C-alpha positions in Angstrom: -121.1 -101.6 26.5 -120.1 -102.0 22.9 -118.5 -100.2 20.0 -121.7 -98.9 18.4 -122.9 -95.3 19.0 -126.2 -94.3 17.3 -126.7 -90.6 16.8 -130.0 -88.6 16.7 -129.9 -84.9 16.3 -131.5 -81.8 14.7 -128.1 -80.6 13.4 -128.7 -81.5 9.7 -125.7 -82.5 7.6 -124.8 -79.2 5.8 -122.7 -77.9 8.7 -119.7 -79.4 10.5 -121.5 -80.3 13.8 -122.1 -84.0 13.3 -118.7 -84.6 11.8 -116.9 -82.8 14.6 -118.9 -84.8 17.2 -117.7 -88.1 15.5 -114.2 -86.8 15.5 -114.3 -86.1 19.2 -115.6 -89.6 19.9 -113.0 -91.3 17.7 -110.2 -89.5 19.6 -111.4 -90.8 22.9 -112.5 -94.3 21.6 -110.8 -95.1 18.3 -112.7 -98.4 17.9 -116.1 -96.6 18.0 -118.6 -97.3 15.2 -121.4 -95.0 14.2 -124.9 -95.2 12.9 -126.9 -92.1 12.1 -130.5 -92.6 13.0 -131.3 -89.1 11.7 -130.0 -85.6 11.8 -133.2 -84.1 10.4 -135.3 -84.0 13.5 -137.5 -80.9 13.3 -135.3 -78.1 14.6 -135.6 -77.6 18.4 -138.5 -80.2 18.5 -137.9 -82.2 21.7 -141.3 -83.8 21.1 -140.4 -85.1 17.6 -137.0 -86.3 18.8 -138.5 -88.1 21.7 -140.9 -90.1 19.4 -138.2 -90.9 16.9 -136.0 -92.3 19.6 -138.8 -94.4 21.1 -139.6 -95.8 17.6 -135.9 -96.6 16.8 -134.0 -97.8 19.9 -135.3 -101.4 20.1 -134.0 -102.3 16.6 -130.4 -101.7 17.7 -128.1 -104.4 19.1 -127.6 -104.8 22.8 -124.8 -102.5 24.1 -125.6 -99.6 21.8 -125.0 -96.2 23.2 -127.5 -93.6 21.9 -126.2 -90.0 21.5 -129.4 -87.8 21.4 -128.9 -84.1 21.0 -132.0 -82.0 20.5 -131.1 -79.2 22.9 -132.8 -75.9 22.4 -131.8 -74.7 25.9 -128.1 -75.5 25.5 -126.0 -73.4 27.9 -128.8 -73.1 30.5 -129.1 -75.0 33.8 -130.6 -78.0 32.2 -128.6 -81.1 33.0 -126.6 -83.3 30.6 -127.3 -86.9 31.6 -126.4 -90.5 31.0 -129.1 -93.1 31.4 -128.5 -96.8 31.7 -131.1 -99.5 31.0 -130.7 -103.3 30.9 -129.6 -103.3 27.3 -128.6 -99.7 26.3 -127.1 -96.5 27.4 -128.4 -93.0 26.4 -126.6 -89.7 26.5 -129.0 -86.7 26.2 -130.0 -83.4 27.7 -132.5 -83.7 30.6 -135.3 -81.9 28.8 -137.9 -84.7 28.5 -136.6 -86.2 25.3 -136.1 -89.6 27.1 -139.7 -89.8 28.4 -141.4 -92.1 25.8 -138.4 -94.4 25.6 -138.1 -94.8 29.4 -141.8 -95.2 29.8 -141.6 -98.2 27.5 -138.4 -99.6 28.9 -139.3 -99.2 32.6 -136.2 -99.8 34.8 -133.3 -97.4 34.4 -130.6 -95.5 36.3 -129.7 -91.9 35.5 -126.6 -89.9 36.3 -125.6 -86.3 35.6 -122.7 -85.7 33.2 -121.1 -83.2 35.6 -117.5 -84.4 36.0 -115.4 -82.1 33.8 -112.7 -84.7 33.6 -115.0 -86.3 31.0 -115.7 -83.0 29.1 -113.5 -81.3 26.5 -111.2 -78.9 28.2 -111.8 -76.0 25.8 -115.6 -76.2 25.8 -118.2 -73.6 24.9 -121.6 -72.6 26.1 -123.3 -73.3 22.8 -122.0 -76.7 21.5 -122.5 -79.2 24.3 -123.0 -81.8 21.6 -119.3 -81.6 21.0 -118.0 -80.6 24.4 -120.1 -82.7 26.9 -122.4 -85.2 25.1 -119.9 -86.6 22.6 -117.1 -87.3 25.2 -119.8 -88.8 27.5 -120.9 -91.1 24.7 -117.4 -92.2 23.8 -116.5 -93.0 27.4 -119.8 -94.8 27.9 -119.2 -96.9 24.8 -115.6 -97.6 25.8 -116.9 -99.0 29.1 -114.0 -98.2 31.4 -115.7 -95.3 33.4 -118.1 -96.1 36.2 -121.4 -94.3 36.0 -120.9 -92.8 39.4 -117.7 -91.2 38.1 -119.7 -89.1 35.6 -121.6 -87.4 38.4 -124.3 -87.9 41.0 -127.3 -90.3 40.4 -130.5 -88.4 39.8 -134.2 -89.6 40.1 -136.1 -86.5 39.0 -135.7 -86.4 35.2 -137.8 -83.9 33.3 -140.7 -85.5 31.6 -142.9 -84.6 28.6 -146.7 -84.7 28.9 -148.2 -88.0 27.7 -149.9 -87.6 24.3 -153.7 -87.4 24.7 -155.5 -90.7 24.4 -159.0 -91.4 25.7 -160.7 -94.8 25.0 -164.4 -95.5 25.5 -166.6 -98.3 24.1 -167.6 -96.3 21.0 -164.9 -93.6 20.5 -161.2 -93.2 20.8 -159.9 -89.7 21.0 -156.2 -88.9 20.5 -154.0 -86.3 18.9 -151.6 -85.9 16.1 -148.1 -86.7 17.4 -145.9 -86.5 14.3 -146.0 -85.6 10.6 -143.3 -87.5 8.7 -141.2 -86.7 5.6 -143.9 -88.1 3.3 -146.7 -86.1 5.0 -148.2 -89.1 6.8 -150.1 -87.9 9.8 -149.3 -90.2 12.8 -151.6 -90.2 15.9 -151.4 -91.2 19.5 -154.0 -93.9 18.9 -152.1 -97.1 19.5 -150.6 -99.5 19.9 -152.6 -101.5 17.3 -152.0 -105.1 16.2 -153.8 -106.8 13.3 -155.7 -109.9 14.2 -157.9 -112.3 12.2 -161.2 -111.4 10.6 -160.1 -107.8 9.8 -159.9 -106.8 13.5 -157.3 -104.8 15.4 -156.3 -105.2 19.0 -155.6 -101.9 20.8 -153.2 -102.0 23.7 -152.8 -99.1 26.1 -151.3 -99.0 29.6 -154.7 -99.6 31.2 -156.6 -101.8 28.8 -156.9 -104.0 25.7 -159.8 -103.9 23.3 -160.8 -105.2 19.9 -161.7 -102.9 17.0 -163.6 -103.8 13.9 -161.4 -102.2 11.2 -164.3 -102.2 8.7 -166.6 -100.1 10.8 -164.1 -97.7 12.3 -164.1 -94.3 10.8 -162.7 -90.8 11.3 -163.9 -87.3 10.2 -161.6 -84.3 9.7 -163.5 -81.2 8.5 -165.5 -82.3 5.5 -163.4 -85.4 5.0 -164.7 -88.8 6.2 -162.3 -91.8 6.2 -164.2 -95.1 6.4 -162.4 -98.3 7.7 -158.8 -98.9 8.6 -156.7 -100.4 5.7 -153.6 -102.5 5.8 -151.5 -100.5 3.4 -151.5 -97.7 0.7 -152.3 -100.0 -2.2 -155.8 -100.6 -1.0 -157.0 -97.2 -2.3 -156.4 -95.5 -5.6 -153.4 -93.1 -6.1 -154.3 -89.8 -4.6 -156.9 -91.1 -2.2 -156.7 -90.7 1.6 -156.8 -93.7 3.9 -156.5 -94.8 7.5 -153.8 -97.4 8.2 -151.6 -98.7 11.0 -148.1 -97.4 10.7 -144.9 -99.5 11.1 -144.8 -98.7 14.9 -148.4 -99.7 15.6 -150.1 -96.3 15.6 -153.1 -95.1 13.6 -151.9 -93.0 10.6 -153.7 -90.9 8.1 -152.0 -91.1 4.7 -152.5 -90.7 1.0 -151.4 -93.2 -1.6 -148.5 -91.3 -3.1 -149.2 -88.0 -1.6 -149.1 -85.8 1.5 -152.1 -86.2 3.9 -150.8 -83.3 6.0 -150.9 -80.9 3.1 -154.3 -82.1 1.9 -155.9 -81.9 5.4 -154.0 -78.8 6.6 -153.4 -80.4 10.0 -150.6 -79.9 12.6 -149.1 -81.6 15.6 -151.4 -81.8 18.7 -154.6 -81.4 16.7 -157.3 -83.6 18.1 -158.2 -86.8 16.3 -161.4 -88.8 17.0 -161.9 -92.4 15.8 -165.5 -93.7 15.9 -165.8 -97.4 16.3 -169.2 -98.0 14.8 
């Protein structure tokens, strides 16, 4: 692997947790370099962490080791794991957080981080980020420990449910999957790619179809949003709009405002897009 370790946690930055994890890794692998993807994942939200990892990993250089710690069942019998793919390694709890990323990547091998030779010797039951995951990430990045030395290979990883998405000729029904820092409401309707003549191509695992962006519309309560726009500036400040987010998913937004606050919606609410 390489020197780069990318961190994704729900620890925030007010406490010592992230800094201590980096210190542990530096002691094991002094040449390690770090990028913080985010430490503001919604607390204990495996779902949000899983989507953030999926949307981030592909932009990192080959050889990056991802240290992913959103671990609400720390200290239980859930397994700490290392996952190797063609280009990356991932260190995480086996709680489903890897599901969207591995669904997209395809081929992988997973091993349990069970060998205490690669844990801190004075570990706790409540901070596996420091005691198990950080040492695992450092050794994985250093590259001188065989995966089989960490523990046994496993092929029964915990998986998250696939976000709802039903596609017919006239209607696409999905769900809200994430509400970001700006209050943008991101849905499971995707992936979408702009084509010529104001059309979008929708790609799912089972099909591809073309959508007329001008005739597509969505209704939430008393609010109807007509047509899918390319970006915020196409409506006036304070107006709602539909657009395709930077990861290719249908998003409900406000030009310089919070769509989530305006619409009073939450994760997993159903969203229906009408195509004509």
